[in-house]
C-alpha positions as CSV (number, residue, x, y, z in Angstrom):
1,M,17.3,-22.2,-35.1
2,A,15.0,-25.3,-35.0
3,I,16.5,-28.5,-33.6
4,E,14.8,-30.5,-36.4
5,E,16.9,-28.8,-39.1
6,K,19.6,-30.7,-40.9
7,G,23.0,-29.4,-41.7
8,M,26.3,-28.4,-40.1
9,L,24.9,-25.4,-38.3
10,S,21.9,-27.3,-36.9
11,P,21.9,-27.4,-33.0
12,F,21.1,-31.1,-33.3
13,T,24.1,-31.8,-35.5
14,L,26.4,-29.9,-33.1
15,F,25.1,-31.4,-29.9
16,T,25.2,-35.0,-31.2
17,S,28.7,-34.4,-32.6
18,I,29.9,-33.3,-29.2
19,I,28.5,-36.4,-27.5
20,T,29.5,-38.9,-30.1
21,G,32.8,-37.4,-31.3
22,G,34.0,-36.2,-27.9
23,F,32.6,-38.7,-25.4
24,F,33.4,-42.0,-27.2
25,P,37.1,-41.2,-27.0
26,L,36.6,-40.3,-23.3
27,L,35.0,-43.6,-22.8
28,G,38.0,-45.4,-24.3
29,S,40.6,-43.2,-22.5
30,F,39.1,-43.5,-19.0
31,F,38.3,-47.2,-19.5
32,A,42.1,-47.7,-20.1
33,G,42.7,-46.1,-16.7
34,L,41.3,-49.3,-15.1
35,F,44.5,-51.1,-16.3
36,L,47.1,-48.3,-15.8
37,Q,48.8,-46.4,-13.0
38,K,48.0,-43.0,-14.4
39,I,46.1,-41.3,-17.2
40,Y,47.9,-39.7,-20.1
41,W,45.9,-36.4,-20.0
42,T,47.3,-35.0,-23.2
43,G,46.1,-38.1,-25.0
44,V,42.6,-37.7,-23.4
45,F,42.4,-34.1,-24.6
46,L,43.8,-34.8,-28.2
47,T,41.6,-37.8,-28.9
48,A,38.5,-36.1,-27.6
49,I,39.2,-33.0,-29.7
50,G,40.2,-35.1,-32.7
51,G,37.1,-37.2,-32.4
52,F,34.9,-34.1,-32.3
53,I,36.6,-32.5,-35.3
54,A,36.3,-35.8,-37.3
55,H,32.7,-36.3,-36.4
56,Y,31.6,-32.7,-36.7
57,V,33.8,-30.8,-39.1
58,L,35.2,-33.5,-41.4
59,A,32.0,-35.6,-41.6
60,H,29.6,-32.7,-41.9
61,T,31.5,-30.5,-44.4
62,I,31.7,-33.6,-46.7
63,H,28.0,-34.4,-45.9
64,D,26.8,-30.9,-46.6
65,L,28.8,-30.5,-49.8
66,F,27.4,-33.7,-51.3
67,H,23.8,-32.9,-50.1
68,Y,24.0,-29.2,-51.1
69,E,21.7,-29.6,-54.1
70,I,19.7,-32.6,-52.8
71,E,17.8,-31.1,-49.8
72,P,17.6,-27.8,-47.8
73,R,20.2,-27.7,-45.0
74,I,21.3,-25.2,-42.4
75,T,24.9,-24.9,-43.5
76,L,27.7,-22.6,-44.9
77,S,28.7,-21.7,-48.4
78,K,30.4,-24.4,-50.5
79,T,33.7,-22.4,-50.5
80,T,33.6,-22.1,-46.7
81,L,32.8,-25.8,-46.3
82,K,35.8,-26.7,-48.5
83,I,38.1,-24.5,-46.5
84,L,36.9,-26.1,-43.2
85,L,37.3,-29.5,-44.7
86,V,41.0,-28.8,-45.6
87,I,41.6,-27.2,-42.1
88,S,40.1,-30.2,-40.4
89,L,42.2,-32.7,-42.3
90,I,45.4,-30.7,-41.4
91,I,44.5,-30.6,-37.7
92,L,43.5,-34.3,-37.6
93,L,46.7,-35.3,-39.4
94,A,48.8,-33.3,-37.0
95,I,47.1,-34.9,-34.0
96,A,47.5,-38.4,-35.5
97,L,51.2,-37.8,-36.3
98,Y,51.9,-36.5,-32.8
99,L,50.1,-39.4,-31.0
100,T,51.8,-41.9,-33.4
101,Y,55.2,-40.5,-32.3
102,E,54.2,-40.7,-28.6
103,C,52.3,-44.0,-28.6
104,G,53.2,-46.1,-31.7
105,W,52.2,-46.7,-35.3
106,P,48.8,-48.3,-34.6
107,V,47.5,-44.8,-33.8
108,M,47.8,-43.8,-37.5
109,V,46.0,-47.0,-38.6
110,F,43.1,-46.3,-36.2
111,A,43.0,-42.6,-37.3
112,I,42.8,-43.5,-41.0
113,I,40.0,-46.0,-40.4
114,G,38.1,-43.4,-38.4
115,A,38.6,-40.7,-41.0
116,I,37.3,-43.0,-43.8
117,A,34.3,-43.9,-41.7
118,C,33.4,-40.2,-41.4
119,M,33.1,-39.9,-45.2
120,Y,29.3,-40.3,-44.9
121,A,27.5,-38.7,-47.8
122,E,25.7,-39.4,-51.1
123,G,28.3,-40.4,-53.7
124,L,30.5,-42.0,-51.0
125,I,29.6,-44.9,-48.7
126,H,26.2,-44.0,-47.3
127,H,25.1,-46.4,-44.6
128,E,24.3,-46.2,-40.9
129,S,27.0,-48.7,-40.0
130,Q,29.6,-46.4,-41.4
131,M,29.5,-43.8,-38.6
132,A,29.0,-46.7,-36.1
133,I,32.4,-48.0,-37.2
134,G,33.8,-44.6,-36.6
135,A,32.4,-44.6,-33.1
136,M,33.9,-48.1,-32.5
137,F,37.3,-46.9,-33.5
138,L,37.1,-43.8,-31.4
139,V,36.9,-46.1,-28.4
140,I,39.6,-48.5,-29.6
141,G,41.9,-45.6,-30.7
142,S,41.7,-43.7,-27.5
143,F,42.2,-46.8,-25.5
144,Y,45.3,-47.7,-27.5
145,V,46.7,-44.1,-27.0
146,Q,46.6,-44.6,-23.2
147,M,48.1,-48.1,-23.3
148,G,50.7,-47.1,-25.9
149,Y,51.9,-44.1,-24.0
150,S,52.2,-46.0,-20.7
151,M,54.3,-48.7,-22.5
152,N,56.4,-46.3,-24.5
153,G,55.0,-47.3,-27.8
154,N,56.1,-51.0,-27.4
155,V,53.5,-52.5,-29.7
156,A,54.3,-56.1,-28.9
157,E,53.9,-55.5,-25.2
158,I,50.7,-53.4,-25.6
159,F,48.9,-56.2,-27.4
160,K,50.0,-58.8,-24.9
161,E,47.4,-57.3,-22.5
162,T,44.8,-59.8,-23.7
163,K,42.2,-59.3,-21.1
164,A,42.3,-55.5,-21.4
165,W,41.9,-55.7,-25.1
166,L,39.1,-58.2,-24.9
167,E,37.2,-55.8,-22.7
168,C,38.0,-52.9,-24.9
169,I,36.7,-54.7,-28.0
170,L,33.4,-55.5,-26.1
171,L,33.2,-51.9,-25.1
172,S,33.7,-50.8,-28.7
173,L,31.0,-53.2,-29.9
174,F,28.7,-51.4,-27.4
175,A,29.6,-48.1,-29.1
176,F,29.1,-49.7,-32.6
177,F,25.6,-51.0,-31.9
178,S,24.3,-48.0,-29.9
179,Q,25.5,-45.7,-32.6
180,Y,24.2,-47.9,-35.5
181,G,20.8,-48.2,-33.9
182,W,20.2,-44.5,-33.3
183,L,21.5,-43.5,-36.7
184,L,19.1,-46.0,-38.3
185,F,16.3,-44.4,-36.3
186,Y,17.5,-40.9,-37.3
187,R,17.2,-41.8,-41.0
188,L,13.7,-43.3,-40.7
189,D,12.5,-40.6,-43.1
190,D,14.8,-42.0,-45.8
191,Y,13.0,-45.3,-45.4
192,G,9.5,-43.9,-45.6
193,W,9.0,-44.0,-41.8
194,S,9.0,-47.8,-42.1
195,A,7.8,-49.6,-38.9
196,K,10.1,-52.4,-39.7
197,K,13.2,-50.1,-39.8
198,R,12.0,-48.4,-36.6
199,N,11.9,-51.8,-34.8
200,E,15.3,-52.8,-36.3
201,S,16.8,-49.6,-35.0
202,I,15.4,-50.2,-31.5
203,L,16.6,-53.9,-31.5
204,I,20.1,-52.9,-32.8
205,T,20.5,-50.3,-30.1
206,K,19.4,-52.7,-27.4
207,I,21.9,-55.3,-28.6
208,G,24.7,-52.9,-27.6
209,L,23.7,-53.3,-23.9
210,I,24.6,-57.0,-24.2
211,F,28.2,-56.1,-25.0
212,L,28.3,-53.5,-22.2
213,V,27.2,-56.1,-19.7
214,A,29.8,-58.5,-21.1
215,V,32.5,-56.0,-20.3
216,F,31.8,-56.2,-16.6
217,V,31.3,-60.0,-16.7
218,V,34.8,-60.4,-18.2
219,H,36.3,-57.9,-15.8
220,I,34.9,-59.6,-12.7
221,L,35.3,-63.2,-13.7
222,F,38.7,-63.3,-15.4
């Protein structure tokens, strides 16, 4: 199957979903380890699995359903897509409820924001920044899960860690801009292969590096 094909069964879709959906939560989880005595490995696993399911199954079942009649896609039948959509929602809700119980109510807030951001298709919000917001909250949510578990879900104490949260926000902005930039580049065909949009995508992606450097500056100087 060609890597240039669009749709849920495209190798490109699967591979990018593994990286974005699975590795941004890992980034947030292991970054939290800089401030904690030990890693909550169940949280690492569940946030990575949840991120992948949200980015791959939830996002692309919705995307393929809305685009079914618009363009040719390598995908499943409408019935199968709807069944997978429901299954993904059940699994994601179960993960969110469990981690909310273990780590505190903000988990559910971050999960809802991430789920809404994944509704990326014609007829819904359809903008590159949408999935970038999802990537941003994969970092923030997984970071919170680690902090929340280590502090027994004491929300007030968790958010007192000002320096840790400042660095986390900077890291999440790196995720936002890097994801936004490459998604804009990915959709260049929708913009008629515009040179302006191409340069915008490159610039936006590079802006992410500023926030990544800022993470280390804050960590070292403060």
